[in-house]
C-alpha positions in Angstrom: 2.0 8.9 3.9 1.0 8.4 7.5 -0.5 5.3 8.9 -1.1 5.2 12.6 2.0 6.2 14.4 4.2 5.5 11.4 5.0 7.9 8.6 7.4 7.8 5.7 9.1 10.9 4.3 11.7 11.7 1.7 10.5 8.7 -0.3 12.6 8.0 -3.4 11.7 5.1 -5.6 13.7 4.2 -8.7 11.8 1.7 -10.8 14.5 1.6 -13.4 16.9 0.2 -10.8 14.4 -2.3 -9.4 15.1 -5.9 -10.2 13.8 -8.4 -7.7 12.7 -5.9 -5.1 11.8 -2.2 -5.1 14.8 0.2 -5.2 14.0 2.9 -2.7 15.2 5.1 0.1 13.1 6.8 2.8 13.0 8.2 6.3 10.8 6.4 8.7 9.1 8.4 11.5 7.6 6.8 14.6 5.4 8.9 16.8 6.4 12.0 14.8 10.1 11.5 15.4 12.7 10.7 12.8 13.5 7.1 13.6 15.5 5.4 10.8 16.8 5.6 7.2 15.6 2.6 5.3 16.7 1.6 1.8 16.9 -1.3 -0.6 19.1 -1.5 -3.7 16.4 -3.4 -5.6 18.5 -6.6 -6.2 16.7 -8.8 -3.7 17.4 -9.2 -0.1 16.4 -7.4 3.1 16.1 -3.7 3.6 19.0 -1.8 5.0 17.9 0.0 8.2 20.0 2.7 9.9 18.5 4.1 13.0 18.9 7.9 13.6 20.5 8.8 17.0 19.4 8.4 19.8 17.8 5.2 18.4 19.6 2.0 18.0 19.1 -1.7 16.9 17.2 -2.5 20.2 14.7 0.2 19.2 14.4 -1.2 15.7 13.5 -4.6 17.3 11.0 -2.9 19.6 9.3 -1.1 16.8 9.2 -4.2 14.7 7.4 -6.0 17.5 4.9 -3.1 17.7 4.4 -3.2 13.9 3.8 -6.9 14.0 0.7 -6.4 16.2 -1.0 -4.7 13.2 -2.2 -7.4 10.8 -2.7 -4.9 8.0 0.7 -3.4 8.4 2.5 -6.7 8.7 0.7 -9.5 6.8 3.6 -12.0 7.0 5.6 -13.6 9.7 8.8 -13.2 7.7 10.9 -10.1 7.9 8.2 -8.2 9.7 10.0 -4.8 9.7 10.6 -5.0 6.0 7.0 -6.1 5.4 5.7 -3.0 7.4 7.9 -0.7 5.4 6.7 -2.3 2.1 3.1 -1.7 3.3 3.9 1.9 4.0 5.5 2.2 0.5 2.3 0.7 -1.0 0.2 3.1 0.9 2.3 6.0 -0.3 2.0 4.9 -3.9 -1.8 4.2 -3.6 -2.3 7.7 -2.1 -0.6 9.3 -5.1 -2.7 7.2 -7.5 -5.9 8.0 -5.7 -5.2 11.8 -5.6 -4.9 11.8 -9.4 -7.9 9.5 -10.1 -10.5 11.2 -7.9 -9.9 14.6 -9.4 -11.9 13.9 -12.5 -13.5 10.5 -12.1 -15.6 8.5 -9.7 -13.3 5.9 -8.4 -14.6 2.7 -6.8 -13.6 -0.8 -5.8 -15.8 -3.7 -6.7 -14.4 -6.9 -5.2 -10.7 -6.9 -6.0 -10.8 -4.5 -9.0 -10.6 -0.7 -9.1 -12.8 1.1 -11.6 -13.4 4.7 -12.7 -16.4 6.3 -14.2 -17.1 9.9 -15.2 -18.8 12.5 -17.2 -17.4 14.2 -20.3 -16.1 17.5 -19.0 -17.8 17.4 -15.6 -16.5 16.5 -12.2 -17.9 13.5 -10.4 -20.9 14.3 -8.2 -23.4 12.6 -5.9 -25.7 11.7 -8.8 -22.8 9.8 -10.4 -22.0 8.1 -7.1 -25.7 7.0 -6.8 -25.7 5.7 -10.3 -22.6 3.6 -9.6 -24.2 2.3 -6.3 -27.3 1.3 -8.1 -25.5 -0.5 -10.9 -22.8 -2.1 -8.6 -24.3 -2.7 -5.1 -21.8 -3.1 -2.4 -18.9 -1.1 -4.1 -16.6 1.1 -2.1 -16.5 4.6 -3.6 -13.1 6.1 -2.8 -14.1 9.7 -3.6 -16.1 9.9 -0.4 -13.3 8.8 1.8 -10.1 10.4 3.0 -7.0 9.8 0.9 -5.5 7.7 3.7 -8.6 5.5 4.1 -8.9 5.2 0.3 -5.2 4.1 0.1 -5.8 1.4 2.7 -8.8 0.1 0.7 -6.8 0.1 -2.5 -3.9 -1.8 -0.9 -6.4 -4.3 0.6 -8.0 -4.8 -2.9 -4.6 -5.3 -4.4 -3.7 -7.9 -1.8 -7.0 -9.8 -2.3 -6.3 -9.8 -6.1 -2.8 -11.1 -5.6 -4.0 -13.8 -3.1 -6.7 -14.9 -5.6 -4.2 -15.2 -8.4 -1.7 -17.0 -6.2 -4.4 -19.5 -5.0 -5.4 -20.2 -8.6 -1.9 -21.1 -9.5 -0.6 -22.6 -6.2 -1.3 -26.2 -6.9 -1.6 -26.7 -10.7 -3.0 -30.0 -11.7 -0.6 -31.8 -13.9 -2.4 -34.1 -16.4 -1.3 -37.7 -16.6 0.2 -38.8 -19.9 
């Protein structure tokens, strides 16, 4: 998945080995050049980053600062390089999901939720999209977007959903005895 000048390739995710964090390995490309091997063993903790020559740790710090300027790519002030890689992984996963979904169904986002609608045995068409728009004004229909743009919208919706759930449970009111 490519996002701006960043791209991840050779992505390997092992959900069975993921405990506290995602177990993965990938190659990070910056401006089309193989930049670093990034991995995490899935047991918590920071990603391991190994720059490919001629790059070094100074280059990693420079790229991290560049990534931090993008508020979608880095939505946290902690471990900004790791956060950016996590966003790229989320985009990669979202793109795979969207490619499967839009083949046979109209796929749309309403608020923080993703929905699908379709015909029996027919591919989604403009008439279906119009029906969805009339029934759900303001939705974002992913079928009419590029996979990359759809992935971004899916990740944004997922983040909004997580933030809403977190806000709902952040300060629970403890009843007095």
